[in-house]
Structure formats: C-alpha cells, structure tokens
C-alpha positions in Angstrom: 3.5 -2.8 -24.3 7.2 -1.9 -24.4 8.8 1.3 -22.7 10.3 3.0 -25.6 14.3 3.7 -24.6 14.2 7.2 -23.6 11.5 7.0 -21.2 11.5 8.5 -17.8 10.2 5.7 -16.7 11.6 2.5 -15.9 10.8 -0.5 -18.3 8.7 -3.2 -16.8 9.6 -7.1 -17.0 7.5 -10.0 -15.5 5.8 -10.3 -12.2 8.6 -11.5 -9.8 8.2 -14.5 -7.7 8.8 -14.0 -3.9 12.4 -13.2 -3.9 13.1 -12.1 -0.4 14.8 -8.8 -0.2 17.4 -9.3 -3.4 17.5 -7.0 -6.4 15.3 -7.4 -8.8 17.1 -5.0 -11.7 17.4 -7.4 -14.4 18.7 -5.4 -18.2 16.9 -7.3 -20.9 19.5 -9.2 -22.0 20.5 -10.9 -18.8 19.7 -13.9 -17.9 18.2 -13.6 -14.4 17.8 -10.5 -11.8 20.9 -8.9 -10.2 20.2 -10.6 -6.7 22.7 -8.6 -4.6 20.9 -8.2 -1.1 18.4 -5.1 -1.1 18.9 -1.6 -0.1 16.1 0.2 -0.7 12.6 -0.3 -1.5 11.5 1.9 -4.8 7.3 2.4 -5.3 7.2 3.1 -9.0 3.5 4.3 -9.1 1.6 4.7 -5.8 -2.0 5.1 -7.7 -0.9 0.9 -8.9 1.0 0.0 -6.1 3.9 -0.9 -8.3 7.4 -1.0 -6.8 10.5 -3.5 -6.3 13.9 -3.7 -4.0 16.7 -2.5 -5.4 20.6 -3.1 -4.0 22.8 0.2 -3.6 24.4 0.0 -6.9 21.1 0.2 -9.1 19.2 2.9 -7.2 22.0 5.0 -8.2 21.2 3.7 -12.0 17.2 4.4 -11.2 18.3 7.9 -9.6 19.7 8.7 -13.1 17.8 7.2 -15.6 14.0 6.7 -14.3 11.7 8.5 -11.9 9.8 7.0 -9.3 6.9 8.2 -6.3 9.2 7.0 -3.2 12.0 4.9 -2.1 12.8 4.0 1.5 15.5 2.1 2.7 14.8 -1.6 2.9 13.3 -2.8 6.2 12.4 -6.6 7.2 8.5 -5.4 7.2 9.0 -4.7 3.3 8.5 -8.0 2.4 6.0 -9.2 4.8 2.7 -10.2 3.8 0.0 -7.4 4.5 3.0 -4.9 5.2 1.8 -1.1 4.1 3.5 1.6 2.7 3.9 4.9 5.1 4.9 7.7 2.9 4.9 10.6 5.1 7.3 7.8 7.5 9.6 6.8 4.6 9.0 3.0 5.7 6.8 -0.4 5.5 4.9 -1.5 8.5 2.7 -4.6 8.8 -0.4 -3.2 10.4 -1.3 -4.0 14.2 -3.4 -6.8 13.4 -5.0 -6.0 17.8 -5.9 -2.9 16.6 -9.6 -3.8 16.7 -9.4 -4.5 20.8 -8.2 -0.6 21.8 -10.1 1.1 23.6 -11.6 4.1 21.4 -9.7 7.6 22.2 -12.9 9.2 23.8 -16.0 8.3 26.1 -19.1 10.2 26.4 -20.3 9.7 29.9 -23.8 11.0 30.2 -24.9 11.4 34.3 -28.4 9.4 34.8 -31.8 11.8 34.9 -32.2 13.3 38.2 -35.4 12.1 39.5 
C-alpha cells in the first residue's frame, strides 16, 4: 500500500534492521537512509507502536509535512530491547528487572485474637 503524496501521514518504507540511533529518513529515490546521528524518537502511531529515530534536520521536515503521535529527544534507552515509551515522562525507559522483588507498598497487620 502506498501513501498518497498529499497525505498527512508519513510514507511507510520497509522496516529497518537494527541500526543503532541513526536517522531513518529515506526519500523514495535515495539509495540509503540519512544515517545522521539521531536527535529525536518519533512515535507515529501509538496503537501499532510504529516509531522511528530521526535527526534534527529531518524532525523539522516531519513537523512541516506529517502528523505523529508523540516525540522526545533521543536517549540511550530508546533503542534498548524491552524499552517502553513513557508518554507522560517524554522518554523511553527500560523497566526495572527487579520489580518483582520489591516489597508491597502497604502491609495489613492483624493482631492475634485474644483468648
């Protein structure tokens, strides 16, 4: 499926192989992705988790041409396996792997029955 030239949605290309944190912008006629260091992490569609990394120059282009759900400055966690997009905190974060070891927030203590 192709995206019409006048669509407010970004044209979709093929999924990128793991590429670190480099800009994935690639015009149709270009032989390769931009490849500049990433400056922004863009969430195109929250429901499908469609996202990409872009450089500052191409973020300007994105803002002029297309709609997106959210964005935040690139951070080391953005491309880590298992990282989650935190919309309220405007960043990605890898969940704490020891979360299951934490004590409950509140404990209920009952006194022994008098007898």
